[in-house]
N, C-alpha and C positions, 0 to 999 in steps of 0.2 A: 565406642569406636568401632567402625565397620572394617571388616577385612575383606580379602579377595573373594571369600565364599559368598558374600552378599552382593557381588557385582551382577549386573544383568546377564552377562555371559554365563556366569556360574549358575544362576537360577535357571536359565533356559536349558543349559546342559543337564542339570539335575532332573528337570522335567522330562527331557527327551529320554534319559536313561530309565526313568520310572516307567514311561510309556512303553519303551522297548522291552523292559523286563516283564511287564504285564502281558504284552502281546506274545512274548515267548512262552509264558506260563499257560496261556490259553491255546497254545499251539497254532497261533495265527501268523507267527513270524519265525523264520529260521535265521539266526544271526549270520550264518554263512551266506545266505542269499542276500542279506542286507550288505554285507562286506563286499560281495561280488558286484552288486549294483553300484555301490559307491566307487569301487575300483574302476568299473567300466566307465562311469560318468567322468571321473577325474582323468582317465587315460585320454579322453577326447577334449578335456578342458585346457585351453591354451591361449596365450596372448596372441598367437598367430591367427586365431579365429577372428578376434576383434580387429586385428590389423587388416585382414582380408575384407571385412565389412567396410572399414574406413576407406581403403583403397578403391573398392568398387563404387562407393558413394562419391569419391572424387572424380571418377572417370565416366560415370553413368548417371546423368541427371534424373532419369526416370527412377532408377533404383534409389537414389538419394531421397527423392520425394516420397516414395513408398516407405522407405525406412523411417523417415521423420513422421509420417502419418500413422504407421502401424508397424513397428519394428518386428513384432512377433510374426506378422504375415510376410514380411520381406525376407527374414532370415533363411527360410527354406530354399530361396533362390540360390543360396550358396551352400546348401546341404547342412545348414545349422539350425539350432533351435535353442530355446531357453529351458528345455526339459531337464529337470534334475532327477528324473526317475520316479518321483512321487507325484509331482504336479508341475504344470508349467507356471513360470513366473512372468509377469508382464515386464517388458523391456521398453523403456522410453529413451530414445536417443536425442540428445540435446546438442545443437550445433553451435560451435563458436563462430563469431562473425567479427567484423571490424569494430563493432561497438559493444559486443557482449562476450563475456568469458564465463564458462561454466565449470563447476567443480562438483564432484560427488562425494558423499559421505553417508554413513549410517550412524546416527547419533545414539541409537539404542543398543546396537551390538556391532555387527560387521556385515550386514547384507550387501551383496556385491555380485555382479554378473560373472560368476566363476566360469561358466561355459565359454564365455568370450574373452575373458582376461586372465584365465588361469587362477590358481590359488591367490588369495589376497595377500598383499605385503603386510608384514608385521606392523608397520607404522599406521596402516589404514585401520587396524583394530585398536590402536592405542587410545586411551582416554584423552590424551593430550590433543591428538589430531581431531578426534570426534567432537570435542568441545570447542577447541580454538578456531577451527576452520569456519564455523558458523558465526562466531563473534568477530573474528579478525582475519578474513580470508586473504587479504593482501599480505599481511605479516607472515601467514603460513606459507603462501606461495613464495615469498621472499626467502624463507628458510630453506625452501627447495631449490633456490637459485633462480627463481623465475619471477621477474618483476614485470607485472602486467601494466600496460600503459595506464596512467592515472585517469585518463578520460574514459576508459572502458568500464562498463557496469559489470559487476561480478554477481552471478547467481549461484547459490549453493543448493544443490538438490539432495534431499534427505531420503535415502532408500529405506524400504521396509520389507516385511515378509512377503508382501504381494507384488511390489514394484521395485525393479532394479533400474539403474540409470547408467548410461554410457555417454561420454562426451565424444562428439564428432569434431576432431580438431580441424583447423583451417589447413588447407593444402599449402605446403611451402611454396613461396613465389618462385623459387629457383628449380621447381620440379617439372617444368614443362618438358615434354618429350619422353618422360619416363613411362614405362608400361606399368600395368596394374601390379605385377609381382614386385617390381622395383619399388613402387610406391609403398607397398605393404611393408617393405624392409625399413622404411623411414618412421613407421608408426611405433610408438612405445606404449607400454601399459600405463605409465604415468601420464602420457598425453591423453589417454582415453579416460583417465580419472580426472584430469584437469589440472594436475600440478606441474605439468611441463607443456611446452608449446606443441610438440608433436610426439 
């Protein structure tokens, strides 16, 4: 019988600790510097960043096009990046439309665009979400209280160590006349994961 120590997350964590320890022994890594880099990264990681990206894409068609073509190149326009301090991760933004709904997951562990969405929610890391959303996305969305029109196609995007995904929700129909800052207030983390409409 397998226990939690055999899970992919535990295996990866053990490997990371082993590498950190070896780098410290060789004098190549100061654990205080690593802690400072992580704290600095997380201090700027916020769901507000992703909400700003979505709001800009809603009001600026040129930005939307650039974002969908190459999100990493578009993010600096808002002073943002996917840099995690060690290496940049590729971001692919996937737009919801009248006929297509997108959901993100990481089936192996919990890869997630932290810089844009803040720390990942506990449920995103759960084995239940990671396995079920691939097999039965409509049922999972229903569990979140979000019933997608049965005529809509649902695509589940599986993140990995190199590529993160973010959903670009559809702009609410009743948001005409709202400014970019007001629009950003409408955007939720769950909407950018795809388990909520906005």
